[in-house]
C-alpha positions, 0 to 999 in steps of 0.5 A, a space after each residue: 333386249 338387244 338380241 339378233 333378230 331377222 325382220 319379219 317382212 322386208 319393206 317394199 316400195 309401192 306396197 309398204 311405202 310410197 315413192 312420195 314418202 321417200 323424201 322426208 323433208 325439204 331442208 338443206 343437209 350436208 354430207 361428208 366424205 374423206 379420202 387419203 393420199 400420199 405425196 412428197 413436197 418441200 417448202 420454199 422460203 422456209 427455215 425448218 425441216 420442211 424445206 427438205 423434200 419429204 412426204 405425208 399421208 394426207 387426209 382430205 375431208 369434204 363437206 358438201 351441202 344441198 337439198 334432197 331429191 325425191 328419193 331423200 338423197 342429197 348426193 351419192 357418196 359414190 359420185 363424190 368419190 368419182 369426182 375425187 378420183 377423176 378430177 382431184 386425186 390424179 394431181 395429188 396421190 403419189 406425186 411430187 406436189 411442187 411439180 403437179 400443182 399450180 405454181 405455189 408454195 405447197 403449204 397445207 394452207 395453199 393446197 386446201 384452197 386449191 382442193 376446194 376450188 377443184 371440187 367447187 368447179 366440178 360441182 358447178 358443171 351443168 350436169 351436176 347442177 341439174 342432178 344435185 339441187 343446190 349442191 355446194 362445197 361447205 368446207 374442205 379440211 386437209 390434214 397434213 399430219 394426224 393432228 394438224 390441218 388447214 381448212 377452207 370454208 365456203 363463207 371465207 371463199 365466197 366473201 373474202 
């Protein structure tokens, strides 16, 4: 029933499917992409192990929403990766966060807001606004350990 099968005929654009059929809907959708980075930091004004210099393998998850284009794509995952690499990761990966981030206590709660703001700023650039219809950051989740994370959501960032 679920055996291996080679398709009989590979679908071709403008023959088996028309370009105007590629967009199935006009709804807002969200895509998500995650990244990891390794960094060291310590916390100020804190009594506990984290007051000492230590490191983490962090995981960041982005949720970005917008409307699909004529191909049915909201945003290419490779473009999200490019933004991450060029505009955010350079401040985080294999860095001493107390030195590379703006003056702040490098808590997950502070860092997730900074990451949210950097992604929102990158998406708001004119060429991206033209390329991606209605694109916006819905959430950023920053895991400091496999079981502990901080989150920033659009509704909190825009209202409060």
